[in-house]
Structures are given as structure tokens and as C-alpha cells.
N, C-alpha and C positions, 0 to 999 in steps of 0.2 A: 467881587469877581463873579462874573457871570459864566455859568457853565453852559456850555454849548449843549443843546439838546441832543445833538448827535452823540457827543462824547458821553453824555449821561446814559443814553440808550446803550452805548457800546459797553460801558462799565456794568450796567445792570445785566446786560446779556452775558458778559464775561463772568459775572458772578453766578449766574444760573448755568452757564455752559461749562464752566470749569469743573464743578462737581460732576456733571454728567460725563464729561470727557474723562475725568478720573475714574469714574465707575466703569465707563466703556473700555478704557485702557486696562483696568484691572480685570474686567471680564474677558477681554481678548487675551491678556496674558495668562489667565487661569485656563482658558480654553486651549490656548497653544501648549501650555504646559501639560494639560491632561492628554492632549492628542500625542504629544511627544512621549509621554509615559506609556500610552497604549501602543504606540509603534515600537517603543523599546521592549515592552512585554511581548508583542507579537514576534519581533525579531529574535528575542532570547528564546522564545518557544520554537521558532524555526531552527535556531542554532541547536537547540537541545534535541529536536527531532532528527536533524541531519546527523548529529553526533551519534544518536541511538541507531540510526540506519547504518552508519559506517561501522559501528561496533557490531551490529548484527551480521553485516556482510563479512567482517573479519572473522567472527566466530563461525559462520557458515563455511568460509574458505578454510579455516583451520580444521573443521570437522571433515570436509572433503579431502584435504590433504592427508589427514590421519587415516581416512578410509582407503585412499588410494595407496598410501604407503603400506598399510596392512595387507591390502590385496596384492601389492607387488611382492611383499614378503611371502605371502601364501603361495603365489605362483613360482617364486624363486625356489621355495622349499619343495614344492611339487616337482619342478623340473629337476632339482637335485636328487630327489628320491627316485624319480623315474630314471634319471641318468645312472644313478648307482645300481638300480636293478638291471638296466641294460648292460652295464659293465660286468655285473655278476653273471648274467646269462651268457654274455660273450665268453667269459672265462670258462663257464660250464661247457659251452660248445667247443672251445679249443681243447679242453680235456677230453671231451667225447671224441673229437676228430683225431687226437693222438692215439686214443685207445682203438679206434677203427683202423688207423694206419698199422698199428701193431698186430691187429687181427688178420690182415690181408694175407700175410705169409702163412699163417695157420690154415686159413680157409683154402688157399690154393693147394697147400700140401695135403690136407685132408681129402680133397676131391680126387686126388690121385693124378699120377703122371700121364695116364692114358686118356684123361678127359680133355677134350679139345676146346671146350667153351667154358661157360660158367656152370660149375656143379652146384649141387644143393647147398653146400656150406657157403660157397661163394655168392649164390643168389640171395641167401638169407642175409649175408653181410652187405650186399649191394642194396637190398631193400632197407636195411638199418641205416646205411650211409645216407640214403635219401630221406630219412626221417620217418619211414614206415615201421610198423611193428614187426618184430622178428618172429612171426608166426609160421607154422608149417603148412598153412592152407595154400594150396596151389604150388607148392614146392615139391619136386619129386624127391624120392628117397635117395640115399647115398650109395646104394648098392651098385656094383659094377655093371649089372645087367641092364641098367638104364643108360649107361654110357655108350656112345657110338663106338663102333670098332675103329681102331686106329688106322687100319689100312683103307677104310671107306672115307676117312675124313681128309681134308686138305692138309697141307703142311702147316706147321706152326707159324711160318713166316707169312702166310696169306691172311691172317687175321690178327686181331689184338689179343695179347696175352691176358689172362684173367686178372693178373696183378694190375695191369694198366687200366683195365675197366673198373676195377674196384677203387683204385686211386682216384680216377675221374669221378666216380660216384660219391666218394668221401668228400672231395673238394666241392663238387656241385651241391651235395646235400648240406654242407656247412654253409655255403653261400645262401641257399634257400632258407635255411633255419635262422641265419643272421638277419636276412631280409624280413622274415616273418617276425622276428623278435623286435626289430626296429619299428616295423609297422604297428605291432601291438603296443609298443612304448609310445609312439606318436598318438595312437588312439587313446591310451590311458591318460597321456598329458592333456589332450584336447578335452576329454570328458571331465577330467579333474578341474581344468580351467572353467569349463562351462557350468559346473555344479557349484562354483564358489560364490 
């Protein structure tokens, strides 16, 4: 049997090429496997970094929420405290108002029946009702010599009686003092919120 030279060459080439192809295939497969491993390591690293970032964000959000909750509680406590103080002050003003109303009859009686306007006691009470100090500075004495003569004055029906003027002063004074108290409370609440 004669071997075809071509076939002989093909067999010899195959004997040399097959180990080379085997080595090439093994090298390619090893390279592909190493590349896959590197990609898997890189992907695992990215997943770990992403998980760490998500965890950090969640912790930051939790701290922010805790801080916001604490601030909300502080402001609620401050508002409660200021509101309580406002209620206490309003109660004190109501008691003061009732005492002033009780003193009106005494003041007009002490000024005397001949006096046709606000006498010294009534003027002191008028000033107190408006929130001023009950001092004697600028208030005339209560002696009858300072009162106008009854025949020189107009009739009682032409003017406001002292009791009405004093009641007005007490009502207006309470309104002013409540307004001042509310304003002070709002300022205190604002300053307390700003200093937190």
C-alpha cells in the first residue's frame, strides 16, 4: 500500500498540530477562566461597595431622622412650656382684672360725691388698670379743696361717670396686657426655637 504523500503530510501535520491546538485550547480556556474570575471579583467588589454605600445612607438617614425627631420634641416641649406660661399669665391677668373691678366702687366712693370727674383715687386706679405703676407722682391729693365746685361743673349726665371710665380702663388695660403677654410668649418661643 502506497501512502499518498499528501495524506502522509496531513497525518504528520495533524500530529504536530493537535498538541499545539490542545495547548492553545488549554491556554484559551485558562485565560477565559482567569478573566471570568477577575470579572466576578470586580463584580463582587462593586456589589460590596454598593451595599456599603446603601448601609451608610441608611445610617445617615436614621441619624437625620433621630435628630429631626429630637428637634421636633424639643420644639413641642418649648411650645408647651411657653403655652403653659401664657395660660398662667392670662390667669393672673384675669385675677388682677377682677380685683381692679372690685376696687372701682371704692375709688369712686373715696373721691366723694362732689367730684365730677376722676378723683385722685380713681386716677390711680385708672393708671393701674392700664398697667402703669400706682404711684402718686402727678396725681393730685384727695382733699376737697382740689375738687371743682359742684355749681361750676356741668351736670352728671353730660359726661361719663367715673365708674364707666374705670371699667373701660380695666378692660382696655387687660387687653393691652394680654397682647403684651402673647407677644412676649411668641418672642420667647421664636428665640427658643432659634437657639436649639
